[in-house]
OpenMM code with the backbone's topology and positions (N, CA, C; nanometers):
from openmm import Vec3, app, unit

residues = "ALA ILE LYS LEU PHE LEU GLU GLU SER SER ILE GLY PHE ASN LYS TRP MET VAL LEU TYR TYR ALA SER VAL CYS ILE TYR GLY VAL SER GLN GLN ILE PHE TYR SER ASP ASP TRP LYS ALA ALA TRP ILE PHE LYS ASN SER PRO ILE GLN GLN PRO GLY ASP ILE LEU TYR GLY GLY LEU LYS VAL ILE ILE ILE LYS TRP ALA ILE PRO THR TYR MET LEU ILE GLY ILE LEU MET TYR TYR LYS PHE GLY PHE GLU ILE ILE ASP ASP VAL ILE PHE ALA PHE VAL ASN THR LEU LEU CYS LEU GLY VAL THR VAL SER LYS VAL GLU PHE ALA MET PRO PHE SER GLN ASN ILE THR GLU GLN ASN LYS ALA ALA LYS ASN PHE SER ARG ILE ILE LEU LEU LEU LEU VAL VAL PRO ILE MET GLY GLY ILE HIS PHE PHE ILE SER LYS VAL PRO TYR GLY VAL LEU ILE PHE THR PHE ILE PHE SER ILE ILE THR TRP ILE LEU LEU LYS GLU TYR ARG LYS".split()
positions = [
    Vec3(-0.0031, 0.9180, -1.7901),
    Vec3(-0.0621, 0.7892, -1.7596),
    Vec3(-0.2081, 0.7845, -1.8041),
    Vec3(-0.2801, 0.8980, -1.7925),
    Vec3(-0.4214, 0.8987, -1.8308),
    Vec3(-0.4352, 0.8831, -1.9814),
    Vec3(-0.3457, 0.9480, -2.0589),
    Vec3(-0.3510, 0.9345, -2.2043),
    Vec3(-0.3286, 0.7892, -2.2450),
    Vec3(-0.2295, 0.7258, -2.1836),
    Vec3(-0.2042, 0.5848, -2.2129),
    Vec3(-0.3224, 0.4977, -2.1726),
    Vec3(-0.3863, 0.5318, -2.0627),
    Vec3(-0.4996, 0.4549, -2.0131),
    Vec3(-0.6156, 0.4588, -2.1124),
    Vec3(-0.6322, 0.5715, -2.1792),
    Vec3(-0.7448, 0.5881, -2.2701),
    Vec3(-0.7198, 0.5306, -2.4096),
    Vec3(-0.5959, 0.5040, -2.4456),
    Vec3(-0.5661, 0.4473, -2.5771),
    Vec3(-0.6081, 0.3016, -2.5816),
    Vec3(-0.6766, 0.2654, -2.6871),
    Vec3(-0.7264, 0.1290, -2.7015),
    Vec3(-0.6156, 0.0295, -2.7348),
    Vec3(-0.5084, 0.0729, -2.8002),
    Vec3(-0.4069, -0.0198, -2.8490),
    Vec3(-0.3285, -0.0892, -2.7384),
    Vec3(-0.3103, -0.0222, -2.6257),
    Vec3(-0.2280, -0.0814, -2.5198),
    Vec3(-0.3079, -0.0974, -2.3903),
    Vec3(-0.4322, -0.1292, -2.4039),
    Vec3(-0.5224, -0.1295, -2.2895),
    Vec3(-0.4886, -0.2386, -2.1868),
    Vec3(-0.4405, -0.3555, -2.2299),
    Vec3(-0.4091, -0.4635, -2.1365),
    Vec3(-0.3001, -0.4260, -2.0398),
    Vec3(-0.1925, -0.3691, -2.0908),
    Vec3(-0.0816, -0.3280, -2.0054),
    Vec3(-0.1212, -0.2124, -1.9156),
    Vec3(-0.1945, -0.1183, -1.9689),
    Vec3(-0.2230, 0.0043, -1.8963),
    Vec3(-0.3175, -0.0151, -1.7800),
    Vec3(-0.4092, -0.1092, -1.7900),
    Vec3(-0.4971, -0.1274, -1.6746),
    Vec3(-0.4187, -0.1811, -1.5552),
    Vec3(-0.3175, -0.2634, -1.5800),
    Vec3(-0.2334, -0.3119, -1.4705),
    Vec3(-0.1461, -0.1990, -1.4176),
    Vec3(-0.0970, -0.1154, -1.5082),
    Vec3(-0.0104, -0.0049, -1.4681),
    Vec3(-0.0860, 0.0921, -1.3765),
    Vec3(-0.2097, 0.1232, -1.4113),
    Vec3(-0.2895, 0.2147, -1.3298),
    Vec3(-0.3146, 0.1549, -1.1916),
    Vec3(-0.3479, 0.0271, -1.1866),
    Vec3(-0.3763, -0.0376, -1.0585),
    Vec3(-0.2551, -0.0365, -0.9660),
    Vec3(-0.1383, -0.0642, -1.0204),
    Vec3(-0.0210, -0.0771, -0.9353),
    Vec3(0.0564, 0.0527, -0.9181),
    Vec3(0.0301, 0.1523, -0.9999),
    Vec3(0.0873, 0.2842, -0.9746),
    Vec3(0.0296, 0.3404, -0.8447),
    Vec3(-0.0970, 0.3148, -0.8209),
    Vec3(-0.1601, 0.3583, -0.6960),
    Vec3(-0.0897, 0.2956, -0.5764),
    Vec3(-0.0436, 0.1740, -0.5904),
    Vec3(0.0282, 0.1069, -0.4830),
    Vec3(0.1558, 0.1817, -0.4472),
    Vec3(0.2269, 0.2296, -0.5465),
    Vec3(0.3497, 0.3058, -0.5228),
    Vec3(0.3176, 0.4352, -0.4477),
    Vec3(0.2105, 0.5016, -0.4872),
    Vec3(0.1716, 0.6273, -0.4211),
    Vec3(0.1339, 0.6038, -0.2750),
    Vec3(0.0589, 0.4995, -0.2491),
    Vec3(0.0169, 0.4707, -0.1116),
    Vec3(0.1369, 0.4300, -0.0267),
    Vec3(0.2303, 0.3579, -0.0849),
    Vec3(0.3520, 0.3233, -0.0128),
    Vec3(0.4278, 0.4501, 0.0274),
    Vec3(0.4333, 0.5467, -0.0629),
    Vec3(0.5002, 0.6729, -0.0321),
    Vec3(0.4363, 0.7433, 0.0864),
    Vec3(0.3047, 0.7424, 0.0914),
    Vec3(0.2332, 0.8026, 0.2044),
    Vec3(0.2659, 0.7269, 0.3332),
    Vec3(0.2714, 0.5955, 0.3252),
    Vec3(0.2965, 0.5159, 0.4460),
    Vec3(0.4347, 0.5416, 0.5029),
    Vec3(0.5296, 0.5783, 0.4193),
    Vec3(0.6643, 0.6044, 0.4688),
    Vec3(0.6772, 0.7427, 0.5313),
    Vec3(0.5799, 0.8289, 0.5064),
    Vec3(0.5839, 0.9644, 0.5605),
    Vec3(0.5246, 0.9753, 0.7004),
    Vec3(0.4573, 0.8727, 0.7466),
    Vec3(0.3854, 0.8820, 0.8741),
    Vec3(0.4793, 0.8982, 0.9943),
    Vec3(0.6032, 0.8605, 0.9794),
    Vec3(0.6967, 0.8691, 1.0914),
    Vec3(0.7563, 1.0087, 1.1072),
    Vec3(0.7475, 1.0919, 1.0039),
    Vec3(0.8181, 1.2197, 1.0010),
    Vec3(0.7229, 1.3367, 1.0214),
    Vec3(0.7772, 1.4405, 1.0868),
    Vec3(0.6966, 1.5586, 1.1146),
    Vec3(0.7891, 1.6791, 1.1322),
    Vec3(0.7367, 1.7972, 1.0991),
    Vec3(0.8099, 1.9205, 1.1288),
    Vec3(0.8095, 1.9472, 1.2784),
    Vec3(0.7057, 1.8995, 1.3452),
    Vec3(0.6908, 1.9213, 1.4887),
    Vec3(0.7170, 1.7900, 1.5641),
    Vec3(0.8282, 1.7267, 1.5333),
    Vec3(0.8580, 1.5948, 1.5873),
    Vec3(0.8871, 1.5964, 1.7365),
    Vec3(0.9208, 1.7122, 1.7918),
    Vec3(0.9499, 1.7189, 1.9354),
    Vec3(0.8250, 1.6971, 2.0198),
    Vec3(0.7089, 1.7131, 1.9587),
    Vec3(0.5839, 1.6889, 2.0311),
    Vec3(0.5625, 1.5406, 2.0595),
    Vec3(0.6443, 1.4553, 2.0008),
    Vec3(0.6319, 1.3114, 2.0213),
    Vec3(0.6856, 1.2678, 2.1576),
    Vec3(0.7302, 1.3611, 2.2397),
    Vec3(0.7762, 1.3255, 2.3746),
    Vec3(0.6661, 1.2562, 2.4524),
    Vec3(0.5430, 1.2847, 2.4165),
    Vec3(0.4291, 1.2254, 2.4871),
    Vec3(0.4308, 1.0727, 2.4773),
    Vec3(0.4814, 1.0211, 2.3667),
    Vec3(0.4892, 0.8759, 2.3501),
    Vec3(0.5869, 0.8140, 2.4500),
    Vec3(0.6948, 0.8856, 2.4782),
    Vec3(0.7960, 0.8324, 2.5693),
    Vec3(0.7558, 0.8455, 2.7156),
    Vec3(0.6747, 0.9445, 2.7463),
    Vec3(0.6388, 0.9708, 2.8853),
    Vec3(0.5049, 0.9127, 2.9267),
    Vec3(0.4306, 0.8618, 2.8339),
    Vec3(0.3010, 0.8046, 2.8711),
    Vec3(0.3154, 0.6535, 2.8912),
    Vec3(0.2328, 0.5988, 2.9778),
    Vec3(0.2430, 0.4545, 3.0061),
    Vec3(0.1731, 0.3700, 2.8978),
    Vec3(0.2328, 0.3658, 2.7831),
    Vec3(0.1749, 0.2893, 2.6724),
    Vec3(0.2118, 0.1433, 2.6917),
    Vec3(0.1103, 0.0601, 2.7113),
    Vec3(0.1331, -0.0825, 2.7313),
    Vec3(0.1647, -0.1530, 2.5992),
    Vec3(0.0907, -0.1168, 2.4959),
    Vec3(0.1101, -0.1798, 2.3659),
    Vec3(0.1236, -0.0713, 2.2589),
    Vec3(0.2461, -0.0350, 2.2229),
    Vec3(0.2638, 0.0682, 2.1197),
    Vec3(0.2124, 0.0231, 1.9831),
    Vec3(0.1905, -0.1043, 1.9678),
    Vec3(0.1367, -0.1556, 1.8426),
    Vec3(-0.0005, -0.0989, 1.8105),
    Vec3(-0.0774, -0.0659, 1.9143),
    Vec3(-0.2092, -0.0055, 1.8915),
    Vec3(-0.1956, 0.1304, 1.8239),
    Vec3(-0.0966, 0.2082, 1.8651),
    Vec3(-0.0748, 0.3392, 1.8039),
    Vec3(-0.0237, 0.3230, 1.6612),
    Vec3(0.0701, 0.2319, 1.6425),
    Vec3(0.1234, 0.2070, 1.5085),
    Vec3(0.0147, 0.1551, 1.4151),
    Vec3(-0.0666, 0.0646, 1.4651),
    Vec3(-0.1760, 0.0090, 1.3861),
    Vec3(-0.2792, 0.1173, 1.3542),
    Vec3(-0.3029, 0.2069, 1.4477),
    Vec3(-0.3940, 0.3188, 1.4239),
    Vec3(-0.3427, 0.4090, 1.3128),
    Vec3(-0.2128, 0.4348, 1.3115),
    Vec3(-0.1536, 0.5137, 1.2033),
    Vec3(-0.1689, 0.4463, 1.0690),
    Vec3(-0.1518, 0.3155, 1.0685),
    Vec3(-0.1685, 0.2397, 0.9440),
    Vec3(-0.3139, 0.2401, 0.8980),
    Vec3(-0.4065, 0.2306, 0.9933),
    Vec3(-0.5486, 0.2353, 0.9577),
    Vec3(-0.5858, 0.3706, 0.8963),
    Vec3(-0.5249, 0.4765, 0.9473),
    Vec3(-0.5504, 0.6084, 0.8901),
    Vec3(-0.5061, 0.6124, 0.7440),
    Vec3(-0.3892, 0.5564, 0.7153),
    Vec3(-0.3406, 0.5527, 0.5771),
    Vec3(-0.4371, 0.4733, 0.4900),
    Vec3(-0.4829, 0.3612, 0.5399),
    Vec3(-0.5735, 0.2771, 0.4619),
    Vec3(-0.7072, 0.3476, 0.4388),
    Vec3(-0.7624, 0.4062, 0.5447),
    Vec3(-0.8955, 0.4671, 0.5335),
    Vec3(-0.8919, 0.5997, 0.4581),
    Vec3(-0.7910, 0.6821, 0.4830),
    Vec3(-0.7861, 0.8143, 0.4207),
    Vec3(-0.7235, 0.8142, 0.2817),
    Vec3(-0.6375, 0.7174, 0.2517),
    Vec3(-0.5670, 0.7188, 0.1242),
    Vec3(-0.5973, 0.5974, 0.0368),
    Vec3(-0.5780, 0.4779, 0.0905),
    Vec3(-0.5886, 0.3580, 0.0071),
    Vec3(-0.7312, 0.3337, -0.0417),
    Vec3(-0.8274, 0.3357, 0.0483),
    Vec3(-0.9656, 0.3079, 0.0081),
    Vec3(-1.0175, 0.4120, -0.0908),
    Vec3(-1.0034, 0.5428, -0.0639),
    Vec3(-1.0509, 0.6389, -0.1635),
    Vec3(-0.9786, 0.6287, -0.2983),
    Vec3(-0.8478, 0.6018, -0.2944),
    Vec3(-0.7728, 0.5887, -0.4196),
    Vec3(-0.8253, 0.4730, -0.5018),
    Vec3(-0.8409, 0.3579, -0.4391),
    Vec3(-0.8879, 0.2417, -0.5138),
    Vec3(-1.0364, 0.2515, -0.5488),
    Vec3(-1.1139, 0.3251, -0.4713),
    Vec3(-1.2536, 0.3477, -0.5105),
    Vec3(-1.2600, 0.4328, -0.6367),
    Vec3(-1.1786, 0.5373, -0.6419),
    Vec3(-1.1742, 0.6222, -0.7614),
    Vec3(-1.1254, 0.5431, -0.8824),
    Vec3(-1.0200, 0.4661, -0.8633),
    Vec3(-0.9695, 0.3828, -0.9724),
    Vec3(-1.0752, 0.2812, -1.0149),
    Vec3(-1.1434, 0.2224, -0.9168),
    Vec3(-1.2486, 0.1261, -0.9483),
    Vec3(-1.3615, 0.1873, -1.0298),
    Vec3(-1.4014, 0.3079, -0.9940),
    Vec3(-1.5077, 0.3758, -1.0681),
    Vec3(-1.4632, 0.4050, -1.2109),
    Vec3(-1.3408, 0.4570, -1.2254),
    Vec3(-1.2900, 0.4860, -1.3597),
    Vec3(-1.2758, 0.3600, -1.4430),
    Vec3(-1.2273, 0.2543, -1.3819),
    Vec3(-1.2081, 0.1302, -1.4566),
    Vec3(-1.3418, 0.0630, -1.4862),
    Vec3(-1.4374, 0.0759, -1.3961),
    Vec3(-1.5714, 0.0239, -1.4241),
    Vec3(-1.6312, 0.0963, -1.5441),
    Vec3(-1.6138, 0.2254, -1.5477),
    Vec3(-1.6633, 0.3042, -1.6605),
    Vec3(-1.5959, 0.2610, -1.7912),
    Vec3(-1.4670, 0.2304, -1.7854),
    Vec3(-1.3898, 0.1962, -1.9057),
    Vec3(-1.4074, 0.0496, -1.9479),
    Vec3(-1.4064, -0.0429, -1.8512),
    Vec3(-1.4024, -0.1856, -1.8842),
    Vec3(-1.5274, -0.2629, -1.8470),
    Vec3(-1.6089, -0.2077, -1.7612),
    Vec3(-1.7288, -0.2792, -1.7202),
    Vec3(-1.7091, -0.3527, -1.5888),
    Vec3(-1.8094, -0.4321, -1.5544),
    Vec3(-1.8136, -0.4974, -1.4232),
    Vec3(-1.7039, -0.6010, -1.4029),
    Vec3(-1.6543, -0.6626, -1.5106),
    Vec3(-1.5552, -0.7707, -1.4943),
    Vec3(-1.4214, -0.7227, -1.4388),
    Vec3(-1.3980, -0.5927, -1.4317),
    Vec3(-1.2712, -0.5405, -1.3811),
    Vec3(-1.2718, -0.5240, -1.2292),
    Vec3(-1.3872, -0.5300, -1.1668),
    Vec3(-1.3985, -0.5029, -1.0231),
    Vec3(-1.3156, -0.6005, -0.9409),
    Vec3(-1.3159, -0.7287, -0.9773),
    Vec3(-1.2349, -0.8245, -0.9008),
    Vec3(-1.0861, -0.7946, -0.9137),
    Vec3(-1.0428, -0.7420, -1.0277),
    Vec3(-0.9024, -0.7044, -1.0433),
    Vec3(-0.8669, -0.5850, -0.9558),
    Vec3(-0.9577, -0.4905, -0.9449),
    Vec3(-0.9338, -0.3738, -0.8590),
    Vec3(-0.9246, -0.4180, -0.7126),
    Vec3(-1.0132, -0.5061, -0.6714),
    Vec3(-1.0098, -0.5565, -0.5338),
    Vec3(-0.8812, -0.6344, -0.5086),
    Vec3(-0.8404, -0.7155, -0.6050),
    Vec3(-0.7157, -0.7912, -0.5903),
    Vec3(-0.5955, -0.6975, -0.5805),
    Vec3(-0.5922, -0.5925, -0.6620),
    Vec3(-0.4823, -0.4960, -0.6550),
    Vec3(-0.4820, -0.4239, -0.5205),
    Vec3(-0.6005, -0.3946, -0.4681),
    Vec3(-0.6114, -0.3315, -0.3366),
    Vec3(-0.5563, -0.4239, -0.2281),
    Vec3(-0.5930, -0.5509, -0.2343),
    Vec3(-0.5431, -0.6478, -0.1365),
    Vec3(-0.3916, -0.6637, -0.1514),
    Vec3(-0.3408, -0.6637, -0.2740),
    Vec3(-0.1959, -0.6698, -0.2958),
    Vec3(-0.1265, -0.5489, -0.2353),
    Vec3(-0.1884, -0.4321, -0.2498),
    Vec3(-0.1318, -0.3110, -0.1921),
    Vec3(-0.1272, -0.3223, -0.0402),
    Vec3(-0.2346, -0.3718, 0.0192),
    Vec3(-0.2356, -0.3900, 0.1646),
    Vec3(-0.1320, -0.4934, 0.2079),
    Vec3(-0.1156, -0.5984, 0.1285),
    Vec3(-0.0156, -0.7003, 0.1595),
    Vec3(0.1248, -0.6404, 0.1560),
    Vec3(0.1561, -0.5661, 0.0513),
    Vec3(0.2879, -0.5024, 0.0422),
    Vec3(0.3069, -0.4016, 0.1547),
    Vec3(0.2026, -0.3282, 0.1867),
    Vec3(0.2077, -0.2319, 0.2959),
    Vec3(0.2323, -0.3032, 0.4283),
    Vec3(0.1635, -0.4148, 0.4498),
    Vec3(0.1831, -0.4929, 0.5712),
    Vec3(0.3235, -0.5472, 0.5836),
    Vec3(0.3787, -0.5933, 0.4731),
    Vec3(0.5157, -0.6456, 0.4747),
    Vec3(0.6143, -0.5335, 0.5033),
    Vec3(0.5985, -0.4201, 0.4378),
    Vec3(0.6958, -0.3124, 0.4556),
    Vec3(0.6893, -0.2499, 0.5941),
    Vec3(0.5699, -0.2296, 0.6480),
    Vec3(0.5645, -0.1685, 0.7815),
    Vec3(0.6131, -0.2634, 0.8897),
    Vec3(0.5985, -0.3919, 0.8674),
    Vec3(0.6476, -0.4855, 0.9681),
    Vec3(0.7988, -0.5019, 0.9609),
    Vec3(0.8602, -0.4604, 0.8520),
    Vec3(1.0050, -0.4757, 0.8363),
    Vec3(1.0828, -0.3482, 0.8633),
    Vec3(1.0147, -0.2328, 0.8762),
    Vec3(1.0875, -0.1094, 0.9051),
    Vec3(1.1206, -0.1036, 1.0532),
    Vec3(1.2207, -0.0243, 1.0855),
    Vec3(1.2569, -0.0116, 1.2264),
    Vec3(1.1464, 0.0622, 1.3012),
    Vec3(1.1334, 0.0289, 1.4257),
    Vec3(1.0254, 0.0791, 1.5095),
    Vec3(1.0374, 0.2299, 1.5289),
    Vec3(0.9297, 0.3019, 1.5006),
    Vec3(0.9198, 0.4451, 1.5283),
    Vec3(0.7727, 0.4800, 1.5433),
    Vec3(0.7434, 0.5659, 1.6372),
    Vec3(0.6062, 0.6100, 1.6569),
    Vec3(0.5706, 0.7110, 1.5475),
    Vec3(0.4419, 0.7222, 1.5171),
    Vec3(0.4012, 0.8191, 1.4142),
    Vec3(0.4410, 0.9616, 1.4519),
    Vec3(0.4901, 1.0350, 1.3542),
    Vec3(0.5270, 1.1765, 1.3671),
    Vec3(0.6338, 1.2007, 1.4729),
    Vec3(0.7207, 1.1039, 1.4948),
    Vec3(0.8199, 1.1161, 1.6015),
    Vec3(0.9613, 1.1405, 1.5513),
    Vec3(0.9799, 1.1523, 1.4219),
    Vec3(1.1143, 1.1735, 1.3691),
    Vec3(1.1192, 1.3042, 1.2906),
    Vec3(1.2332, 1.3689, 1.2993),
    Vec3(1.2531, 1.4950, 1.2301),
    Vec3(1.2517, 1.4706, 1.0791),
    Vec3(1.1828, 1.5558, 1.0074),
    Vec3(1.1699, 1.5371, 0.8626),
    Vec3(1.3038, 1.5510, 0.7911),
    Vec3(1.3983, 1.6238, 0.8498),
    Vec3(1.5300, 1.6357, 0.7868),
    Vec3(1.6076, 1.5049, 0.7944),
    Vec3(1.5755, 1.4198, 0.8933),
    Vec3(1.6408, 1.2901, 0.9045),
    Vec3(1.6009, 1.1962, 0.7907),
    Vec3(1.4829, 1.2174, 0.7372),
    Vec3(1.4362, 1.1324, 0.6285),
    Vec3(1.5268, 1.1450, 0.5072),
    Vec3(1.5694, 1.2654, 0.4793),
    Vec3(1.6520, 1.2878, 0.3607),
    Vec3(1.7935, 1.2351, 0.3781),
    Vec3(1.8386, 1.2207, 0.5008),
    Vec3(1.9738, 1.1727, 0.5274),
    Vec3(1.9845, 1.0208, 0.5194),
    Vec3(1.8761, 0.9553, 0.5365),
    Vec3(1.8802, 0.8099, 0.5476),
    Vec3(1.9009, 0.7454, 0.4113),
    Vec3(2.0064, 0.6670, 0.3989),
    Vec3(2.0325, 0.5951, 0.2745),
    Vec3(1.9372, 0.4781, 0.2576),
    Vec3(1.8721, 0.4389, 0.3670),
    Vec3(1.7806, 0.3255, 0.3592),
    Vec3(1.6585, 0.3570, 0.2742),
    Vec3(1.6250, 0.4859, 0.2589),
    Vec3(1.5121, 0.5214, 0.1736),
    Vec3(1.5370, 0.4793, 0.0302),
    Vec3(1.6612, 0.4929, -0.0144),
    Vec3(1.6957, 0.4520, -0.1497),
    Vec3(1.6739, 0.3022, -0.1678),
    Vec3(1.7154, 0.2237, -0.0694),
    Vec3(1.6972, 0.0787, -0.0800),
    Vec3(1.5498, 0.0410, -0.0743),
    Vec3(1.4701, 0.1138, 0.0030),
    Vec3(1.3259, 0.0877, 0.0075),
    Vec3(1.2610, 0.1167, -0.1269),
    Vec3(1.3023, 0.2250, -0.1899),
    Vec3(1.2459, 0.2614, -0.3201),
    Vec3(1.2843, 0.1577, -0.4247),
    Vec3(1.4086, 0.1149, -0.4239),
    Vec3(1.4520, 0.0123, -0.5195),
    Vec3(1.3748, -0.1164, -0.4966),
    Vec3(1.3589, -0.1561, -0.3718),
    Vec3(1.2817, -0.2761, -0.3398),
    Vec3(1.1380, -0.2625, -0.3878),
    Vec3(1.0794, -0.1456, -0.3653),
    Vec3(0.9423, -0.1210, -0.4093),
    Vec3(0.9320, -0.1284, -0.5611),
    Vec3(1.0294, -0.0723, -0.6306),
    Vec3(1.0267, -0.0747, -0.7763),
    Vec3(1.0460, -0.2155, -0.8320),
    Vec3(1.0942, -0.3051, -0.7512),
    Vec3(1.1041, -0.4449, -0.7913),
    Vec3(0.9798, -0.5241, -0.7525),
    Vec3(0.9279, -0.4996, -0.6338),
    Vec3(0.8150, -0.5773, -0.5821),
    Vec3(0.6849, -0.5449, -0.6549),
    Vec3(0.6588, -0.4182, -0.6798),
    Vec3(0.5316, -0.3797, -0.7420),
    Vec3(0.5154, -0.4404, -0.8817),
    Vec3(0.6163, -0.4352, -0.9694),
    Vec3(0.5983, -0.5029, -1.0992),
    Vec3(0.5832, -0.6549, -1.0861),
    Vec3(0.6482, -0.7128, -0.9874),
    Vec3(0.6323, -0.8567, -0.9657),
    Vec3(0.4884, -0.8875, -0.9249),
    Vec3(0.4337, -0.8062, -0.8346),
    Vec3(0.2937, -0.8253, -0.7947),
    Vec3(0.2003, -0.8046, -0.9141),
    Vec3(0.2303, -0.7057, -0.9967),
    Vec3(0.1513, -0.6844, -1.1177),
    Vec3(0.1610, -0.8025, -1.2132),
    Vec3(0.2802, -0.8599, -1.2250),
    Vec3(0.2983, -0.9779, -1.3104),
    Vec3(0.2229, -1.0983, -1.2558),
    Vec3(0.2291, -1.1167, -1.1253),
    Vec3(0.1518, -1.2250, -1.0626),
    Vec3(0.0036, -1.2048, -1.0903),
    Vec3(-0.0420, -1.0824, -1.0761),
    Vec3(-0.1824, -1.0496, -1.1020),
    Vec3(-0.2194, -1.0813, -1.2472),
    Vec3(-0.1321, -1.0444, -1.3390),
    Vec3(-0.1572, -1.0700, -1.4808),
    Vec3(-0.1726, -1.2197, -1.5074),
    Vec3(-0.0804, -1.3004, -1.4549),
    Vec3(-0.0862, -1.4442, -1.4808),
    Vec3(-0.2008, -1.5111, -1.4057),
    Vec3(-0.2298, -1.4637, -1.2863),
    Vec3(-0.3424, -1.5199, -1.2110),
    Vec3(-0.4744, -1.4903, -1.2813),
    Vec3(-0.4813, -1.3753, -1.3467),
    Vec3(-0.6060, -1.3382, -1.4149),
    Vec3(-0.6348, -1.4288, -1.5342),
    Vec3(-0.5371, -1.5016, -1.5811),
    Vec3(-0.5567, -1.5942, -1.6932),
    Vec3(-0.6152, -1.7279, -1.6476),
    Vec3(-0.6079, -1.7558, -1.5176),
    Vec3(-0.6607, -1.8799, -1.4608),
    Vec3(-0.8062, -1.8569, -1.4202),
    Vec3(-0.8960, -1.9483, -1.4569),
    Vec3(-1.0358, -1.9300, -1.4142),
    Vec3(-1.0467, -1.9225, -1.2611),
    Vec3(-1.1120, -1.8226, -1.2126),
    Vec3(-1.1322, -1.7951, -1.0701),
    Vec3(-1.0020, -1.7714, -0.9947),
    Vec3(-0.8922, -1.7532, -1.0659),
    Vec3(-0.7624, -1.7315, -1.0015),
    Vec3(-0.7589, -1.6045, -0.9186),
    Vec3(-0.8167, -1.4978, -0.9717),
    Vec3(-0.8156, -1.3709, -0.8997),
    Vec3(-0.8964, -1.3821, -0.7711),
    Vec3(-1.0103, -1.4462, -0.7771),
    Vec3(-1.0934, -1.4607, -0.6573),
    Vec3(-1.0255, -1.5469, -0.5512),
    Vec3(-0.9659, -1.6570, -0.5942),
    Vec3(-0.8990, -1.7474, -0.5000),
    Vec3(-0.7797, -1.6785, -0.4345),
    Vec3(-0.6972, -1.6119, -0.5158),
    Vec3(-0.5790, -1.5476, -0.4598),
    Vec3(-0.6141, -1.4216, -0.3813),
    Vec3(-0.7256, -1.3567, -0.4136),
    Vec3(-0.7708, -1.2443, -0.3310),
    Vec3(-0.8004, -1.2945, -0.1907),
    Vec3(-0.8671, -1.4069, -0.1807),
    Vec3(-0.8975, -1.4654, -0.0499),
    Vec3(-0.7692, -1.5038, 0.0242),
    Vec3(-0.6773, -1.5711, -0.0454),
    Vec3(-0.5518, -1.6145, 0.0175),
    Vec3(-0.4690, -1.4943, 0.0627),
    Vec3(-0.4538, -1.3949, -0.0244),
    Vec3(-0.3747, -1.2767, 0.0106),
    Vec3(-0.4416, -1.1950, 0.1203),
    Vec3(-0.5748, -1.1974, 0.1257),
    Vec3(-0.6462, -1.1274, 0.2333),
    Vec3(-0.6149, -1.1899, 0.3679),
    Vec3(-0.6109, -1.3206, 0.3732),
    Vec3(-0.5779, -1.3894, 0.4983),
    Vec3(-0.4344, -1.3598, 0.5402),
    Vec3(-0.3423, -1.3642, 0.4450),
    Vec3(-0.2023, -1.3334, 0.4756),
    Vec3(-0.1894, -1.1897, 0.5258),
    Vec3(-0.2597, -1.0971, 0.4605),
    Vec3(-0.2567, -0.9564, 0.5024),
    Vec3(-0.3129, -0.9407, 0.6424),
    Vec3(-0.4231, -1.0068, 0.6710),
    Vec3(-0.4841, -0.9996, 0.8034),
    Vec3(-0.3870, -1.0498, 0.9102),
    Vec3(-0.3183, -1.1603, 0.8829),
    Vec3(-0.2211, -1.2152, 0.9778),
    Vec3(-0.1054, -1.1182, 0.9989),
    Vec3(-0.0540, -1.0606, 0.8886),
    Vec3(0.0553, -0.9641, 0.9004),
    Vec3(0.0170, -0.8425, 0.9827),
    Vec3(-0.1018, -0.7893, 0.9561),
    Vec3(-0.1451, -0.6697, 1.0286),
    Vec3(-0.1757, -0.7001, 1.1743),
    Vec3(-0.2221, -0.8214, 1.2006),
    Vec3(-0.2467, -0.8622, 1.3396),
    Vec3(-0.1131, -0.8687, 1.4147),
    Vec3(-0.0100, -0.9212, 1.3502),
    Vec3(0.1224, -0.9272, 1.4121),
    Vec3(0.1816, -0.7879, 1.4296),
    Vec3(0.1552, -0.7009, 1.3352),
    Vec3(0.2071, -0.5631, 1.3432),
    Vec3(0.1476, -0.4903, 1.4634),
    Vec3(0.0243, -0.5222, 1.4932),
    Vec3(-0.0430, -0.4572, 1.6053),
    Vec3(0.0229, -0.4937, 1.7387),
    Vec3(0.0823, -0.6119, 1.7455),
    Vec3(0.1482, -0.6553, 1.8687),
    Vec3(0.2771, -0.5799, 1.8832),
] * unit.nanometer
topology = app.Topology()
chain = topology.addChain("A")
for resn in residues:
    res = topology.addResidue(resn, chain)
    for name in ("N", "CA", "C"):
        topology.addAtom(name, app.Element.getBySymbol(name[0]), res)
């Protein structure tokens, strides 16, 4: 991917590919938060008087965003700034917001599980992982295509970044409940 990124001949396609490949990686991390080798330690979730489990789930999601998504997109932003200049920054921010939007949609649609509460061997048995991957492989290119066409409209990226940010905020607020 880095070799393709550096070639001048296919630069338009590759900058979108780099932005949205990061989305796939972050999605993979988000799906791992439920599984642990030491999953029996999750008994504490069942025995403690948790009034709103959404706070714990939202905290797990915030960890993914702060520890993985932000540093990944900061690194990509720095590399793309070096390669393309300042005009690429809004595209990086839009791709980041798209990643958060997809993350918000997927975590709100998965079945309820507390972080690190499922046996890691159960992950490999679940056929639903295959359907999630197929869905992701369809959604991410669609988001990249939307990004490509929006970037052709004057101020389109800025306007849709704002709109998608609001939608993401609403989704994550609902997830917390």
